[in-house]
DRENLUM-278934 format. One record per residue (C-alpha): residue number from 1; residue in one letter; x negated, y negated, z. Coordinates in pm, whole numbers. Layout:
REM residues N
<r NUM; "A"; <X; Y; Z>>;
...
END
This chain:
REM residues 275
<r 1; "M"; <-4479; -267; 4038>>;
<r 2; "P"; <-4412; -643; 4065>>;
<r 3; "N"; <-4715; -870; 4068>>;
<r 4; "R"; <-4622; -1015; 4407>>;
<r 5; "L"; <-4608; -670; 4566>>;
<r 6; "R"; <-4936; -567; 4401>>;
<r 7; "S"; <-5110; -878; 4533>>;
<r 8; "A"; <-4979; -811; 4884>>;
<r 9; "I"; <-5128; -460; 4907>>;
<r 10; "P"; <-5486; -577; 4991>>;
<r 11; "Y"; <-5354; -798; 5272>>;
<r 12; "V"; <-5146; -515; 5416>>;
<r 13; "L"; <-5447; -281; 5412>>;
<r 14; "L"; <-5663; -553; 5570>>;
<r 15; "I"; <-5411; -600; 5850>>;
<r 16; "L"; <-5388; -226; 5913>>;
<r 17; "L"; <-5765; -189; 5926>>;
<r 18; "T"; <-5832; -491; 6149>>;
<r 19; "T"; <-5547; -440; 6396>>;
<r 20; "P"; <-5730; -176; 6608>>;
<r 21; "I"; <-6035; -405; 6627>>;
<r 22; "L"; <-5826; -705; 6732>>;
<r 23; "V"; <-5642; -494; 6990>>;
<r 24; "G"; <-5978; -383; 7130>>;
<r 25; "Y"; <-6097; -742; 7165>>;
<r 26; "L"; <-5765; -837; 7328>>;
<r 27; "W"; <-5795; -552; 7578>>;
<r 28; "L"; <-6153; -657; 7653>>;
<r 29; "F"; <-6037; -1010; 7733>>;
<r 30; "I"; <-5743; -898; 7947>>;
<r 31; "S"; <-5954; -642; 8132>>;
<r 32; "S"; <-6215; -904; 8216>>;
<r 33; "M"; <-5939; -1106; 8385>>;
<r 34; "S"; <-5780; -810; 8568>>;
<r 35; "A"; <-5824; -719; 8932>>;
<r 36; "R"; <-5805; -346; 8853>>;
<r 37; "T"; <-5787; -147; 8531>>;
<r 38; "Y"; <-5629; 194; 8485>>;
<r 39; "G"; <-5719; 306; 8134>>;
<r 40; "L"; <-5517; 72; 7915>>;
<r 41; "R"; <-5310; -70; 8202>>;
<r 42; "P"; <-5469; -378; 8363>>;
<r 43; "E"; <-5330; -480; 8702>>;
<r 44; "G"; <-5325; -835; 8836>>;
<r 45; "L"; <-5509; -1143; 8710>>;
<r 46; "T"; <-5822; -1286; 8871>>;
<r 47; "L"; <-6137; -1479; 8792>>;
<r 48; "E"; <-6339; -1277; 9042>>;
<r 49; "N"; <-6495; -1072; 8763>>;
<r 50; "W"; <-6657; -1388; 8629>>;
<r 51; "R"; <-6830; -1473; 8957>>;
<r 52; "F"; <-7159; -1356; 8801>>;
<r 53; "L"; <-7171; -1694; 8625>>;
<r 54; "V"; <-7243; -1868; 8957>>;
<r 55; "E"; <-7409; -1598; 9169>>;
<r 56; "P"; <-7611; -1279; 9091>>;
<r 57; "I"; <-7448; -937; 9092>>;
<r 58; "R"; <-7574; -708; 9370>>;
<r 59; "S"; <-7930; -844; 9390>>;
<r 60; "R"; <-7969; -843; 9012>>;
<r 61; "P"; <-8120; -1137; 8824>>;
<r 62; "S"; <-7907; -1439; 8746>>;
<r 63; "I"; <-7710; -1406; 8422>>;
<r 64; "W"; <-7866; -1732; 8302>>;
<r 65; "Q"; <-8216; -1593; 8354>>;
<r 66; "V"; <-8107; -1285; 8158>>;
<r 67; "L"; <-7969; -1511; 7886>>;
<r 68; "L"; <-8302; -1695; 7859>>;
<r 69; "S"; <-8485; -1364; 7834>>;
<r 70; "T"; <-8250; -1254; 7556>>;
<r 71; "L"; <-8311; -1576; 7363>>;
<r 72; "A"; <-8686; -1546; 7422>>;
<r 73; "F"; <-8664; -1207; 7254>>;
<r 74; "A"; <-8413; -1270; 6973>>;
<r 75; "I"; <-8538; -1610; 6846>>;
<r 76; "P"; <-8908; -1517; 6796>>;
<r 77; "L"; <-8794; -1187; 6645>>;
<r 78; "G"; <-8588; -1367; 6383>>;
<r 79; "L"; <-8854; -1627; 6304>>;
<r 80; "L"; <-9139; -1377; 6272>>;
<r 81; "D"; <-8930; -1138; 6065>>;
<r 82; "V"; <-8834; -1412; 5818>>;
<r 83; "T"; <-9185; -1560; 5800>>;
<r 84; "I"; <-9367; -1233; 5732>>;
<r 85; "S"; <-9095; -1090; 5506>>;
<r 86; "S"; <-9081; -1406; 5294>>;
<r 87; "M"; <-9457; -1402; 5232>>;
<r 88; "A"; <-9485; -1028; 5172>>;
<r 89; "G"; <-9175; -1022; 4954>>;
<r 90; "Y"; <-9313; -1298; 4734>>;
<r 91; "A"; <-9645; -1118; 4686>>;
<r 92; "L"; <-9471; -793; 4597>>;
<r 93; "S"; <-9233; -967; 4358>>;
<r 94; "R"; <-9479; -1190; 4172>>;
<r 95; "L"; <-9823; -1032; 4198>>;
<r 96; "R"; <-9938; -716; 4026>>;
<r 97; "F"; <-10213; -545; 4226>>;
<r 98; "P"; <-10334; -185; 4263>>;
<r 99; "G"; <-10117; 21; 4496>>;
<r 100; "R"; <-9823; -217; 4479>>;
<r 101; "R"; <-9564; 42; 4378>>;
<r 102; "M"; <-9701; 291; 4632>>;
<r 103; "F"; <-9680; 24; 4902>>;
<r 104; "L"; <-9314; -37; 4816>>;
<r 105; "S"; <-9242; 335; 4836>>;
<r 106; "F"; <-9413; 373; 5172>>;
<r 107; "T"; <-9221; 71; 5301>>;
<r 108; "I"; <-8893; 246; 5233>>;
<r 109; "V"; <-9025; 566; 5392>>;
<r 110; "L"; <-9118; 374; 5708>>;
<r 111; "H"; <-8767; 228; 5725>>;
<r 112; "A"; <-8624; 580; 5709>>;
<r 113; "F"; <-8783; 681; 6041>>;
<r 114; "P"; <-8555; 621; 6342>>;
<r 115; "S"; <-8720; 403; 6604>>;
<r 116; "A"; <-8650; 666; 6871>>;
<r 117; "T"; <-8900; 904; 6708>>;
<r 118; "L"; <-9181; 651; 6756>>;
<r 119; "L"; <-9119; 559; 7120>>;
<r 120; "I"; <-9399; 769; 7267>>;
<r 121; "A"; <-9656; 648; 7015>>;
<r 122; "I"; <-9546; 286; 7064>>;
<r 123; "F"; <-9576; 330; 7441>>;
<r 124; "F"; <-9943; 432; 7415>>;
<r 125; "V"; <-10016; 148; 7174>>;
<r 126; "L"; <-9859; -114; 7402>>;
<r 127; "R"; <-10045; 25; 7703>>;
<r 128; "A"; <-10372; 13; 7510>>;
<r 129; "I"; <-10331; -353; 7409>>;
<r 130; "K"; <-10189; -445; 7754>>;
<r 131; "L"; <-9852; -563; 7622>>;
<r 132; "Y"; <-9636; -302; 7794>>;
<r 133; "D"; <-9355; -458; 8000>>;
<r 134; "S"; <-9385; -792; 7822>>;
<r 135; "I"; <-9148; -976; 7590>>;
<r 136; "L"; <-9431; -1038; 7342>>;
<r 137; "G"; <-9497; -665; 7309>>;
<r 138; "V"; <-9129; -586; 7253>>;
<r 139; "V"; <-9100; -866; 6997>>;
<r 140; "L"; <-9399; -733; 6801>>;
<r 141; "V"; <-9260; -379; 6805>>;
<r 142; "S"; <-8916; -494; 6690>>;
<r 143; "V"; <-9064; -708; 6414>>;
<r 144; "S"; <-9275; -421; 6283>>;
<r 145; "L"; <-8971; -191; 6278>>;
<r 146; "G"; <-8760; -448; 6095>>;
<r 147; "L"; <-9016; -558; 5837>>;
<r 148; "P"; <-8957; -280; 5580>>;
<r 149; "L"; <-8593; -380; 5528>>;
<r 150; "G"; <-8674; -752; 5541>>;
<r 151; "I"; <-8952; -723; 5283>>;
<r 152; "W"; <-8733; -534; 5039>>;
<r 153; "L"; <-8447; -780; 5081>>;
<r 154; "M"; <-8669; -1082; 5027>>;
<r 155; "K"; <-8830; -918; 4725>>;
<r 156; "G"; <-8481; -883; 4579>>;
<r 157; "F"; <-8415; -1254; 4624>>;
<r 158; "Y"; <-8749; -1346; 4465>>;
<r 159; "D"; <-8677; -1117; 4170>>;
<r 160; "N"; <-8370; -1329; 4094>>;
<r 161; "V"; <-8575; -1650; 4065>>;
<r 162; "S"; <-8671; -1729; 3705>>;
<r 163; "W"; <-9039; -1727; 3618>>;
<r 164; "D"; <-8983; -2041; 3408>>;
<r 165; "I"; <-8930; -2251; 3720>>;
<r 166; "E"; <-9260; -2141; 3871>>;
<r 167; "M"; <-9447; -2180; 3543>>;
<r 168; "A"; <-9322; -2537; 3509>>;
<r 169; "A"; <-9451; -2616; 3859>>;
<r 170; "L"; <-9787; -2451; 3792>>;
<r 171; "I"; <-9827; -2639; 3462>>;
<r 172; "D"; <-9755; -2966; 3644>>;
<r 173; "G"; <-10054; -2898; 3871>>;
<r 174; "C"; <-9902; -2727; 4175>>;
<r 175; "S"; <-10103; -2452; 4339>>;
<r 176; "R"; <-9948; -2110; 4387>>;
<r 177; "L"; <-9901; -2182; 4758>>;
<r 178; "R"; <-9741; -2522; 4691>>;
<r 179; "T"; <-9515; -2367; 4427>>;
<r 180; "W"; <-9401; -2101; 4671>>;
<r 181; "W"; <-9339; -2352; 4950>>;
<r 182; "S"; <-9185; -2644; 4758>>;
<r 183; "V"; <-9016; -2476; 4462>>;
<r 184; "V"; <-8931; -2113; 4530>>;
<r 185; "L"; <-8837; -2119; 4899>>;
<r 186; "P"; <-8569; -2391; 4856>>;
<r 187; "I"; <-8407; -2179; 4584>>;
<r 188; "I"; <-8379; -1871; 4806>>;
<r 189; "R"; <-8284; -2069; 5118>>;
<r 190; "P"; <-7952; -1881; 5154>>;
<r 191; "G"; <-8146; -1555; 5160>>;
<r 192; "L"; <-8384; -1686; 5426>>;
<r 193; "A"; <-8093; -1802; 5638>>;
<r 194; "A"; <-7913; -1470; 5595>>;
<r 195; "L"; <-8218; -1267; 5697>>;
<r 196; "L"; <-8280; -1497; 5994>>;
<r 197; "I"; <-7922; -1450; 6112>>;
<r 198; "F"; <-7936; -1076; 6056>>;
<r 199; "S"; <-8262; -1045; 6253>>;
<r 200; "F"; <-8138; -1269; 6535>>;
<r 201; "L"; <-7816; -1070; 6575>>;
<r 202; "G"; <-8016; -747; 6570>>;
<r 203; "G"; <-8240; -879; 6846>>;
<r 204; "W"; <-7945; -1006; 7049>>;
<r 205; "G"; <-7785; -662; 7058>>;
<r 206; "A"; <-8104; -452; 7066>>;
<r 207; "Y"; <-8109; -190; 7340>>;
<r 208; "I"; <-8336; 112; 7295>>;
<r 209; "I"; <-8664; -80; 7246>>;
<r 210; "P"; <-8614; -333; 7531>>;
<r 211; "Y"; <-8479; -62; 7762>>;
<r 212; "T"; <-8783; 158; 7700>>;
<r 213; "F"; <-9063; -99; 7714>>;
<r 214; "L"; <-8929; -363; 7955>>;
<r 215; "V"; <-8931; -241; 8314>>;
<r 216; "T"; <-8914; -569; 8506>>;
<r 217; "A"; <-8549; -666; 8553>>;
<r 218; "T"; <-8614; -1040; 8525>>;
<r 219; "I"; <-8731; -1015; 8162>>;
<r 220; "Q"; <-8478; -761; 8035>>;
<r 221; "P"; <-8221; -881; 7776>>;
<r 222; "I"; <-7850; -885; 7833>>;
<r 223; "S"; <-7792; -547; 7665>>;
<r 224; "V"; <-8010; -373; 7925>>;
<r 225; "F"; <-7854; -582; 8201>>;
<r 226; "L"; <-7510; -465; 8090>>;
<r 227; "Q"; <-7619; -102; 8096>>;
<r 228; "S"; <-7754; -141; 8449>>;
<r 229; "L"; <-7404; -223; 8570>>;
<r 230; "T"; <-7289; 129; 8481>>;
<r 231; "G"; <-7610; 322; 8538>>;
<r 232; "D"; <-7624; 309; 8918>>;
<r 233; "Y"; <-7494; 582; 9146>>;
<r 234; "T"; <-7252; 337; 9301>>;
<r 235; "F"; <-6897; 229; 9235>>;
<r 236; "V"; <-6865; 78; 8888>>;
<r 237; "N"; <-6651; -234; 8867>>;
<r 238; "Y"; <-6527; -211; 8511>>;
<r 239; "G"; <-6372; -556; 8533>>;
<r 240; "V"; <-6720; -704; 8582>>;
<r 241; "V"; <-6859; -479; 8308>>;
<r 242; "T"; <-6601; -602; 8056>>;
<r 243; "A"; <-6657; -963; 8165>>;
<r 244; "V"; <-7034; -934; 8107>>;
<r 245; "G"; <-6966; -758; 7777>>;
<r 246; "L"; <-6737; -1040; 7670>>;
<r 247; "F"; <-7000; -1293; 7780>>;
<r 248; "Q"; <-7252; -1117; 7555>>;
<r 249; "L"; <-7002; -1100; 7268>>;
<r 250; "L"; <-6875; -1460; 7264>>;
<r 251; "P"; <-7200; -1630; 7148>>;
<r 252; "V"; <-7233; -1372; 6871>>;
<r 253; "L"; <-6878; -1433; 6751>>;
<r 254; "L"; <-6926; -1810; 6750>>;
<r 255; "F"; <-7263; -1775; 6580>>;
<r 256; "Y"; <-7113; -1551; 6313>>;
<r 257; "L"; <-6817; -1782; 6248>>;
<r 258; "F"; <-7051; -2068; 6159>>;
<r 259; "T"; <-7306; -1863; 5965>>;
<r 260; "Q"; <-7108; -1586; 5795>>;
<r 261; "R"; <-7146; -1734; 5446>>;
<r 262; "Y"; <-7524; -1705; 5477>>;
<r 263; "L"; <-7500; -1355; 5621>>;
<r 264; "L"; <-7288; -1239; 5328>>;
<r 265; "N"; <-7562; -1356; 5088>>;
<r 266; "L"; <-7787; -1091; 5242>>;
<r 267; "Y"; <-7574; -821; 5081>>;
<r 268; "S"; <-7470; -997; 4761>>;
<r 269; "G"; <-7795; -1152; 4641>>;
<r 270; "G"; <-8083; -963; 4793>>;
<r 271; "M"; <-8048; -621; 4641>>;
<r 272; "K"; <-8114; -698; 4274>>;
<r 273; "G"; <-8443; -678; 4093>>;
<r 274; "G"; <-8663; -387; 4010>>;
<r 275; "A"; <-8991; -277; 4153>>;
END
């Protein structure tokens, strides 16, 4: 087989695999601009489906209020996940203490449980601490469910940092905290950025936790808002549904385009290192 033909095979496979996805995005865009949609056959072009940008849909909250609620959920989720995971991952990577290996094992076991199996227990906990139907309560629940994976990933990044660098800083008079903050964290900055992006995107598209524990419509994120457009016993305008779905998707696509190199580090650099 000629070298030119052999080198073209990966590109051909990539095109074949991505074509259905690109066609789906194209249909989503066309459907959001269509007056009526029959399966895969849009009919007529209109901007009426995008009227939700200037006025609420059938007595629902404004899309901009929903957008603020989504950001109020996704941003703290990402920041808390990175902060706690970076500290816990460093302790598990560098310190040797009783129960460390057992703690790592239980962390993986906790990550194995689907969040849906814990909904009833979480409901009683949130009611007991008076955080049910609040963004803070949902953020804390989502952070706790995402910590096992975040801790293991950050531990993998710390395991790749040479001990010699830390020892040099400690010999020069830095405390352990100053060494972690000024020496180690800058080295694993791509890992921190990747985990932050991963957590933010997870919070942006989260559905089951906000849908279960946020009852007030004005504080629900855009994923729950989108579901409400198809969950009523009324006529469903699928043009509006696709327009709202595209509105939710566009910030994520733009965010990913500018941050994908950090997100890829999450899978290439954070899985090495032993326990």
